[in-house]
N, C-alpha and C positions, 0 to 999 in steps of 0.2 A: 227855402229849406234852407240852412247860411250853410256854408263850407263845410262848421266846427262841426254844425248838427250832424249834416253828412258825415263823416269822417266818426262821429263818437258812430254811428251808425250801423259805419260798414266795420267796426269795432266788435259791436257788440254784432253783428251780422256773426261775422269772422267767428265766434264762441258758440252760436249757438243761443240765442240770449236772447232773438229778437220774436217774434209773433212765436209762429208754430214751432219755431224753433228753442222759444224758447223751452218749452213743456217735455220737447223730443231730449232739449239737450242734460235739463232736466233730472229728467226718467234716466235717462245711459249716464247719470252721475252715480243716480240711488243704485239702479239697479247692478253698475262697477260694482262700488262697496257692498251691496250682498253678495256681491260673487263671490267676493276678499273676503266676508267677512265666512261665508261660510265651507271656506276653505279651511278657516282653525276651527277643533271639538273644539263642542260648545262645552261637553262634560273633557276636564284631564287636558293632557298636552303642553307646553308650554307657557302659555299664554296665562293659564289658572295658577288664577294665586287664593281659590277658596275650598271646602268643599263643597258640589254644586247635587250632592246628594239627598241631604238634607240632616242629615249627623250633622257630631256637634263639631264643629274647628277642632281640628290636633293643636293644632302649636295654641301661644298664646295671643293675648287680645292685643296685643301691637309690639312695631320690632322696630328698632332705632336700625339708621343709616349713619354712617359713618366720615366723610373727607377730608376733615382737620376741626382740631378744638377751634371753639372761639377762646380769648387768652390775649391778651396784653405777656404775661410770664416769657420768656426767651427758651422756651420748652420747643425740642424736636426728639418726635421719637423716630427709631431707623427703620424699618423691616425689609426683610426680607422673603421672596417667593420663592418655589416651587423645591427645594428641597427636597430631605439633606440630600449631598451627591459626593463622596472622596475629595478627596484636595480643594472643591473652591467650598466646601464647609468648614472644614479645615483651616482655612485660609483666616478669613470671617473669624471662627469662632476664638484661632488666637488674637488675632488683631483686633478684638474685640477687650478680650482678657487681655494684652500688654496695656490700652488704654481705660478699664474698666470701664467702658461701655454698654450697658444691658440694650439690647433691641428685643424686636419682636418678629418672629420665624411664621410667613403661614406656609404648612410643610406638607406636601404630598403624599399622603396616605399610604403610597406603594412604595414609596420611596423610604417611607419610616420603617415601613416592616425589611426592606433592601436593604438599605443602611445604617442599622440600628446601631451597630457598633461603632458610625461616627459621633450622632449624639447623645447617648445615655452615659450619662455620669459628668452632658459634659453643657448641659442647659439650666442648672438654677440659678443663676442670675438674669435670665431672656424668659421671654415671656414666647408660649404658640401659641398659635394657632391654624387650625383648620381650612386649607384650600385643597379638596375634593382629593378624593380618590385616585388617579390618572387624570388631573389636568382636564377633563374634557370643556369644551362650553357649554356653560349651562342654560343656556338661554335659546340650547337648541331640548335640553331635557324635560322628559315630563315628571307633572311633582313626584310622581314613585322613582322612579331613573334617581330623582333630582336629594331626593331623602338618604336614597339608598346610596347616593357617591358619601357624601356628608353622612353618612353612620359608617361606612370604612374606612371610611378617613377618621371618627373621633375615633374608633371601639385602636386602630392602628393607634395614634396616638397615649391611650393609657396603657394601655398594653407594654408597649415600647418605653411611656417616661414616666409612664403612674399620677400621670397629672389630666383633670379634666378642659380641656379650650374651654372656654366660652362665645371666641370673634368668629368667623368663618371668614374670607374674604374671595366670591368667584372666579377661576379665569379668564384674563384678560381685563378683569372689572364690568364683564358681560352677566345678565340677567333677565328674568324673565318673573313673571307672578311664578311659576314655581320652583323660583330659587329662593323668592319672598318666605310662600309656603313653609317648602323643609328650613331654614332656614329658625323660623319662629317653631318650629317644632323640637328642636333642637338646642329652642329658648340660645339663640343668639344672635349677636351684636353684630352685624356685617359694616365691615373695615374697606370704602376702598383706601384711597389718596389724595394730599392734592399738588404732591409735586413728585417728577419721580427723575430717576439718573436716564444722562440720555445718553449713553454710551454711543450711540451710532455720528455724533456732530463734535466726538473730542476722540478721533481713531488717535489708538497709541500715544493719550495725552491725559497719559491719570492729573497732573500739575494743573492742567487748563479744565478737566475736568469736577474737579475736586474749587472749587475756583472760584467757579456757575452754583456748583450748590452753594457754599459758604458768602457770595454774594447773594442770592436768588432767600434765600432762609428767612420768613416769618416766621412769629408765635404762632406755634399749635401747627408751624406743620407736620405731613407725615410723607415722608419719603420711600416714594421705592425705589429699593434693591432688588439686584438677585445676584442669589448664590449656586445658582443650575444656569446654563444656558448655552447661547453661540460665545464662540471665543471671543466677539467683539465687547464682551459685557466684565471681560478680566479688565479692562480697563481703569469701571469702577471700584474692585476691588481693591485692584492692586493702588487706590488714591484714599481707599481711607484714612489711612495715619491723617493725611494730610489734610483732608474735608473735617477728622474729628477736633484736629489739632488747629485746623479755623476759624469756627464756630464756637470752641471751646473761648477763645478770644476775643468773640466774640460779644459774647457773656451767653451762651445757650446752651442748655443742660439736655441729655440724653435720658429719657425715658423710655419704658415703657409703653404701648396704647393706650393699657390699664390703665396701668399709671399716671397716664396723660388726661385719663379720663377722670382720675378719682384725684385729681390735683386742681382739676377746674370746677368742681360740680357737681360734673356731670355720671350719670351713673352708668356701670362697666352690662346691668342687663337689660334686659329688652323687654 
């Protein structure tokens, strides 16, 4: 036997794929996989993307998930997550109004009800999407919990703003099958993002963060920002005027997410 063959055989033996070891190794892998699979519930649980009890699927036949728009048009959709909250959301809305910029706000239902006065009468130029009731990780929610999270927030937005959201964004961008199922039941399009504010990389440097966004934006960008959060995020909010001005100098137009999808020929409904 050549030295090379011996080395290969030693390697295979080490991972349990030679002779009797092969059967043990494969069985071992299969058994481990079976054990892992058995830990997930067959019916329901976060992984479930459909109903397994023989009844008709409760949602629509398909669902759309969007990260960005495919376009050569210089369009950018500015999105804000986690609000509303006094001061932060007020400052964002003031800045957007002063520069005539529409945006899409993915709102937390509990905060919509608690801080209704912050947004009531101020959202006419903007789009509002669903960001769940209490900003819980949707990847850990079963189908019923995920649906209840969305419907509770949906109703809060309708009650406070008199508008019916058609978009949702899962907190942290985390999804499970149950998230997709719940969104389908609500006839939502799921909207993620293609670029985000990097507040942690630009501490106390609002001009630097604005320059980064301006330099790296491409047509069809969906930009993630926040109007709630830890204190370091204020650097992005303070930099909004410079960012908006810089992007407009590059020829970019600000639109809502739905506006961008309509302009690029993409249906908003899932």
